[in-house]
C-alpha positions, -999 to 999 in steps of 0.1 A, spaced: 692 -47 412 699 -84 421 674 -109 407 654 -126 434 640 -161 425 607 -167 442 594 -199 458 557 -203 464 540 -222 492 503 -229 489 476 -244 511 439 -243 518 416 -239 548 380 -250 550 377 -280 527 353 -300 549 330 -275 566 292 -274 559 291 -236 564 313 -209 549 340 -205 523 370 -226 512 401 -203 513 433 -209 494 465 -189 500 497 -188 479 527 -171 495 557 -162 474 590 -152 488 626 -150 476 644 -183 482 670 -165 502 645 -152 528 628 -184 538 647 -185 571 628 -154 582 597 -176 584 614 -197 610 623 -167 630 587 -156 632 577 -191 642 557 -199 610 545 -235 610 515 -257 604 484 -237 613 468 -267 629 493 -268 658 488 -232 667 462 -215 688 439 -189 671 457 -161 690 491 -174 679 480 -178 643 468 -142 643 501 -129 657 522 -148 631 498 -138 603 504 -101 612 541 -107 611 540 -123 577 519 -95 563 544 -70 577 574 -88 562 555 -90 529 550 -53 529 586 -45 538 602 -71 516 580 -74 486 567 -109 493 537 -119 472 504 -131 485 475 -145 466 443 -152 485 411 -168 470 379 -170 491 356 -195 474 321 -190 490 295 -217 495 275 -207 464 305 -211 441 314 -245 458 280 -259 451 277 -246 415 312 -259 407 304 -293 421 276 -296 396 303 -301 370 336 -311 387 346 -328 419 361 -311 449 397 -321 441 394 -304 407 379 -273 422 408 -270 445 432 -273 415 414 -243 400 416 -224 433 453 -231 437 458 -218 402 439 -186 409 458 -180 441 492 -185 423 481 -161 395 471 -135 422 507 -134 434 516 -118 401 550 -133 402 565 -132 367 596 -154 372 600 -179 344 611 -206 368 611 -214 405 596 -238 430 559 -243 440 552 -264 471 516 -274 476 498 -294 503 482 -321 481 444 -321 482 441 -355 465 449 -390 477 472 -392 446 499 -366 451 514 -370 417 480 -366 400 473 -334 420 508 -320 410 502 -327 373 467 -312 374 481 -280 390 508 -279 363 483 -283 335 460 -257 350 488 -231 353 497 -233 316 528 -228 296 541 -197 314 547 -219 345 561 -248 325 596 -245 338 586 -243 375 592 -273 397 559 -282 413 559 -304 444 527 -316 460 527 -338 491 503 -347 519 510 -329 552 535 -305 535 521 -277 557 538 -296 586 570 -302 567 578 -270 548 580 -236 564 566 -218 533 535 -240 531 530 -238 568 531 -200 565 505 -201 537 483 -224 558 483 -197 586 472 -170 563 445 -191 548 432 -202 582 432 -167 596 414 -154 566 388 -181 568 383 -176 606 375 -139 598 351 -149 571 333 -172 596 331 -143 621 315 -121 595 289 -148 587 281 -153 624 277 -115 628 256 -111 597 233 -140 607 232 -130 644 240 -165 655 272 -184 665 278 -208 637 309 -223 654 337 -235 631 314 -245 603 326 -281 605 298 -307 608 312 -322 640 310 -289 658 279 -288 681 274 -251 674 275 -258 637 250 -286 640 225 -263 657 232 -236 631 226 -259 602 192 -269 615 182 -233 619 196 -223 585 176 -249 566 143 -239 581 134 -213 555 119 -217 520 155 -222 507 187 -232 525 207 -202 537 232 -189 512 262 -196 535 254 -233 537 270 -257 513 239 -272 498 258 -301 482 271 -313 515 256 -345 529 251 -329 564 231 -301 549 211 -324 526 201 -345 556 191 -315 577 170 -302 548 152 -335 543 146 -339 580 130 -304 581 111 -304 548 108 -341 537 118 -332 502 152 -333 483 173 -302 488 173 -276 459 203 -274 436 222 -243 429 225 -236 391 253 -220 372 227 -195 359 217 -184 393 185 -204 392 174 -229 418 166 -264 406 150 -294 423 172 -323 431 159 -355 415 180 -379 435 194 -382 470 229 -392 459 254 -383 486 291 -377 481 
């Protein structure tokens, strides 16, 4: 059987929303099969309609099933985001999530290429952090991280589609569970603005809100006139002693 060297594209969806998860997807395919992504019109998810993203996502999963492509998907919910941000910043959390998604592909090649959409203003710093996080097993892999790589590289664009479709489905589940339309989850979305106000009206902020987000903090203070509670690593709820925003 001929050896197939894999390349991995990785991207995230949902870094900025006040509601719902952050999703990271790693897509690994043999180097010789990248042209297939062009044929199925894989590209940056942001330039595609939701319907088109769904169609291309289904094609990617079908090719993955037929050709042995590898997919790692990490859904980091609001609770984990808040707890992790008690100890590290969002950029470092994304490094951890990128690592987890790459591990999930279960690719055991000793070398190859990883292309990542950089989630840090410093592309080289992000690349080095990913390398360090992956450990020695991945030491001979070439790791490239650049801004807007999802628009420049087919493989990263394809990963961005899978991540975005997965997150959209998670948002649909949350809306259905809550019985309200939460919109996209982004603070600028009018539907999301209304949802945030409703979801901070209880004794605690709703579990699907990112309590550490400035938008959610402000909505809580407007409603309760007290600092928003803090999610603890031990599952306990603490009281915030300051109103520092990030």
